[in-house]
C-alpha positions as CSV (number, residue, x, y, z in Angstrom):
1,L,98.2,129.0,71.6
2,G,96.4,127.0,74.3
3,G,97.7,126.8,77.8
4,V,99.7,123.6,77.3
5,A,101.2,124.8,74.1
6,R,102.3,128.1,75.8
7,A,103.9,126.1,78.6
8,V,105.7,123.9,76.2
9,E,107.1,126.8,74.3
10,Y,108.2,128.4,77.5
11,V,110.1,125.2,78.4
12,F,111.8,125.1,75.0
13,A,112.7,128.8,75.3
14,H,114.0,128.8,78.8
15,A,115.0,125.3,79.8
16,Q,116.7,123.9,76.7
17,A,120.5,124.5,76.5
18,E,122.4,124.9,73.3
19,S,123.6,121.3,73.7
20,G,120.0,120.2,73.3
21,A,119.7,119.2,76.9
22,F,116.9,120.2,79.2
23,S,118.6,122.0,82.0
24,T,117.9,123.6,85.4
25,N,119.4,126.9,84.3
26,G,119.1,126.8,80.5
27,R,122.8,126.1,80.1
28,P,124.8,122.9,79.6
29,S,126.1,123.2,83.2
30,G,122.6,122.6,84.5
31,A,121.9,119.4,82.5
32,I,121.0,116.5,84.7
33,H,119.5,113.2,83.6
34,C,116.5,113.2,86.0
35,L,115.1,116.5,84.8
36,W,116.1,115.8,81.1
37,G,114.5,112.5,81.1
38,N,111.3,113.8,82.7
39,M,111.0,116.5,80.1
40,V,111.6,114.2,77.1
41,R,109.0,111.7,78.4
42,A,106.4,114.5,79.1
43,L,106.9,116.1,75.7
44,L,106.5,112.8,73.9
45,D,103.4,112.1,75.9
46,L,102.0,115.5,74.9
47,G,102.5,114.7,71.2
48,Y,105.7,116.6,70.4
49,G,107.5,113.7,68.8
50,G,108.9,114.9,65.5
51,D,109.5,118.4,66.8
52,E,113.1,119.2,65.8
53,R,113.8,120.7,69.2
54,L,112.7,117.5,71.0
55,D,114.6,115.4,68.4
56,Q,117.7,117.3,69.4
57,A,117.0,116.8,73.1
58,I,116.5,113.0,72.5
59,D,119.7,112.6,70.4
60,A,121.8,114.6,72.9
61,L,120.3,112.6,75.8
62,A,121.3,109.3,74.2
63,R,124.8,110.6,73.4
64,S,125.3,112.0,76.9
65,V,125.0,108.4,78.1
66,T,127.4,106.8,75.7
67,G,129.7,109.7,75.2
68,D,129.6,109.4,71.5
69,G,129.5,112.9,70.0
70,Y,128.6,114.6,73.3
71,E,131.1,117.2,74.5
72,W,129.1,119.2,77.0
73,Y,130.1,117.6,80.3
74,R,130.7,120.1,83.1
75,R,131.8,120.2,86.7
76,S,128.2,120.8,87.7
77,G,125.5,118.6,86.3
78,L,126.6,115.8,84.0
79,Q,130.3,115.2,84.4
80,A,131.1,112.2,82.2
81,P,129.4,109.4,80.2
82,G,127.7,106.6,82.1
83,F,125.4,108.7,84.3
84,V,128.3,110.5,86.3
85,C,126.6,113.5,87.9
86,S,127.5,116.1,90.4
87,G,124.1,115.5,92.1
88,N,125.5,112.1,93.1
89,Y,128.9,113.5,94.2
90,G,130.6,112.6,91.0
91,L,129.3,109.0,91.0
92,P,127.1,107.3,88.4
93,C,123.5,108.2,89.3
94,A,120.9,105.5,89.1
95,W,118.1,108.0,89.4
96,G,119.3,109.6,86.3
97,A,119.7,106.2,84.5
98,V,116.2,105.3,85.3
99,R,114.8,108.6,84.0
100,V,116.9,108.2,80.7
101,L,115.6,104.7,80.2
102,W,112.0,105.8,81.1
103,A,112.2,108.6,78.5
104,L,113.9,106.7,75.6
105,N,111.5,103.8,76.0
106,H,108.9,106.2,74.8
107,V,110.6,106.9,71.5
108,P,108.7,104.9,68.9
109,P,110.7,101.9,67.7
110,A,110.7,103.1,64.1
111,G,112.2,106.4,65.2
112,R,115.0,105.0,67.3
113,T,118.4,105.9,66.0
114,P,121.5,103.7,66.7
115,A,122.4,106.3,69.4
116,V,119.1,105.8,71.1
117,E,119.3,102.0,70.9
118,A,122.8,102.1,72.4
119,A,121.7,104.3,75.2
120,I,118.7,102.1,76.1
121,E,121.1,99.1,76.3
122,A,123.6,101.1,78.4
123,C,120.8,102.1,80.8
124,A,119.5,98.6,81.2
125,D,123.0,97.1,81.6
126,F,123.8,99.6,84.3
127,L,120.6,99.2,86.2
128,L,120.7,95.4,86.1
129,S,124.3,95.2,87.2
130,Y,123.2,96.0,90.7
131,D,120.5,94.5,93.0
132,V,117.3,96.1,91.9
133,A,115.5,95.3,95.1
134,R,118.2,96.7,97.4
135,A,119.0,99.6,95.0
136,D,122.7,99.3,96.0
137,Y,123.8,101.6,93.2
138,P,126.8,103.9,93.7
139,Y,126.3,106.3,96.6
140,K,128.5,108.4,98.8
141,E,127.1,107.9,102.3
142,R,124.1,105.6,102.3
143,I,121.4,104.2,100.0
144,S,118.6,106.7,99.9
145,S,115.5,105.5,101.7
146,S,113.4,107.2,99.0
147,W,114.0,104.1,96.8
148,F,111.7,102.1,99.0
149,K,108.9,104.7,99.4
150,F,106.4,104.4,96.5
151,G,104.7,107.7,95.5
152,Y,103.1,109.8,92.8
153,P,104.2,112.1,91.2
154,L,107.9,111.5,91.7
155,G,109.7,114.6,90.5
156,Y,113.4,113.8,90.3
157,V,113.2,111.1,93.0
158,T,113.1,107.5,91.8
159,D,111.7,104.5,93.6
160,V,112.2,100.8,93.0
161,L,108.8,100.7,91.4
162,L,109.8,103.2,88.7
163,N,113.0,101.3,88.1
164,L,110.8,98.3,87.4
165,E,108.5,100.3,85.2
166,A,111.4,101.4,83.1
167,L,113.0,98.0,82.9
168,V,109.8,96.1,81.9
169,E,109.0,98.8,79.3
170,A,112.5,98.1,77.9
171,G,111.6,94.4,77.6
172,Y,113.2,93.0,80.7
173,G,110.0,91.8,82.4
174,G,111.0,88.2,82.4
175,D,114.6,88.8,83.6
176,P,115.2,86.9,86.9
177,R,117.2,89.8,88.2
178,L,113.9,91.6,88.8
179,D,112.5,88.8,91.0
180,E,113.2,90.2,94.4
181,A,112.1,93.7,93.4
182,V,108.8,92.3,92.2
183,G,108.5,90.5,95.5
184,L,109.1,93.9,97.3
185,V,106.2,95.4,95.3
186,L,103.9,92.5,96.2
187,A,104.9,92.7,99.9
188,K,103.6,96.3,100.0
189,Q,100.1,95.4,98.7
190,D,97.5,95.7,101.5
191,E,94.7,93.2,102.3
192,R,92.4,95.0,99.9
193,G,94.8,94.9,97.0
194,R,96.0,98.5,97.2
195,W,99.3,100.3,97.6
196,R,99.8,103.3,99.9
197,M,101.3,106.7,99.0
198,E,104.5,106.5,100.9
199,Y,106.4,109.5,99.3
200,S,104.6,112.7,98.6
201,Y,105.4,116.2,97.3
202,N,102.2,117.6,98.8
203,G,102.7,121.1,100.0
204,K,105.4,121.7,97.4
205,M,103.2,121.7,94.3
206,W,100.3,123.9,93.0
207,A,97.9,121.2,94.1
208,D,98.2,118.2,96.4
209,V,97.8,114.7,95.1
210,E,95.9,112.3,97.4
211,V,97.0,111.8,101.1
212,K,100.4,110.6,102.2
213,G,100.2,107.4,104.1
214,Q,96.8,106.4,102.7
215,P,95.9,104.0,99.9
216,S,96.6,105.6,96.6
217,K,94.9,104.9,93.2
218,W,98.0,106.3,91.4
219,V,100.5,104.1,93.2
220,T,98.2,101.2,92.9
221,L,97.9,101.8,89.1
222,R,101.7,102.0,88.8
223,A,102.1,98.7,90.7
224,L,99.5,96.9,88.7
225,R,101.0,98.0,85.4
226,V,104.4,96.6,86.5
227,L,102.9,93.3,87.7
228,K,100.9,92.9,84.5
229,R,103.8,93.5,82.2
230,T,106.2,91.4,84.2
231,R,103.9,88.4,84.0
232,L,103.2,88.9,80.3
233,N,106.9,89.5,79.4
234,G,108.3,86.3,81.0
235,R,107.9,83.3,83.2
236,P,105.7,83.4,86.2
237,H,107.4,85.0,89.2
238,R,108.2,82.6,92.0
239,H,106.4,84.9,94.5
240,W,103.2,84.3,92.6
241,L,103.1,80.6,93.2
242,G,99.9,79.8,95.0
243,A,98.5,83.3,94.4
244,A,95.2,83.8,92.7
245,V,94.9,85.9,89.6
246,L,91.6,87.5,88.8
247,P,90.2,87.3,85.2
248,P,91.9,89.8,82.9
249,D,88.7,91.9,82.5
250,T,88.2,92.5,86.2
251,F,89.6,96.0,86.2
252,R,90.3,98.5,83.5
253,A,92.6,101.4,84.3
254,G,93.1,104.2,81.8
255,G,92.2,102.0,78.9
256,I,94.7,99.3,80.1
257,T,93.3,96.0,81.3
258,V,95.2,94.8,84.4
259,D,95.2,91.7,86.6
260,I,95.2,91.9,90.3
261,L,97.8,89.6,91.9
262,C,97.1,88.4,95.4
263,S,99.8,88.5,98.0
264,S,97.8,88.1,101.3
265,A,96.9,84.9,103.0
266,Q,93.4,86.1,103.7
267,A,90.4,86.3,101.5
268,A,89.6,89.8,100.2
269,T,86.9,91.6,98.3
270,L,87.5,94.3,95.8
271,S,84.6,96.4,94.4
272,A,84.2,99.4,92.2
273,S,83.9,101.5,95.4
274,T,87.3,100.3,96.7
275,F,89.0,103.2,94.9
276,S,87.4,106.6,94.3
277,P,87.8,106.9,90.6
278,S,88.6,110.3,89.3
279,G,91.8,109.0,87.9
280,Y,90.5,105.7,86.6
281,A,87.4,103.6,86.7
282,L,87.1,100.1,88.1
283,G,84.8,97.6,86.7
284,K,82.6,94.9,88.2
285,S,83.0,93.7,91.8
286,A,85.4,90.8,92.1
287,H,86.2,88.4,94.8
288,R,89.5,86.7,95.3
289,R,90.5,83.8,97.6
290,M,94.1,83.3,98.6
291,R,96.0,80.1,99.2
């Protein structure tokens, strides 16, 4: 087995509980949606769709949301249907809901069971029943400031941008309830069209990723993907009125063509040297002039 395959087998052997959940301790008591969703999404990305162990994890994940046929709730970890988690002091956890939606979005439509479809709908209903921009989801003491600090990678933390990523992947890009959150994303764009790394796990991982506080190609890519899909999925956002949009072939990131949406009142120039590529390559130089 190669290195990735060995790592995957280790995860299945040591992190999957008898319930099907991915767990912090390998038992149902350690099942939390943020970890579980991350693992499902990663394994689908790695090509393990169709593996019966992953299928079990996906089915259990969906049922843990709806409560239909899931009987593994514990005082620690997941406590009840609807994202109730000990990690959020027994309140429904939006970080968990985002991760579940982010994971289940990646299940191919042809392979989505009624349980998966119901869970996707439940996730979206919960996330859209609050103010996505303010992230005023159930909390004990205060809204976490981490919601408003964009970063990469995110671990178990969720930001407004990931909430948008999950919701637009689920087909809600044109929903007006996302308007203010999209405005928040645009407001964070700098004069050269980039987004900064505001939240970082550097120093806690095997290798650091970019520099906290500096423009980030990864956060920028995340933001551009959201803005692209929001515009394509629905009506133009009111924050875009008067903004210039570069031709669709201006930049190509990871095989995905993205538009750059302007949010500054100044003229700016973007070139292939604006970002240092090792994660993605930018195409020809482009100029944009704002309103």
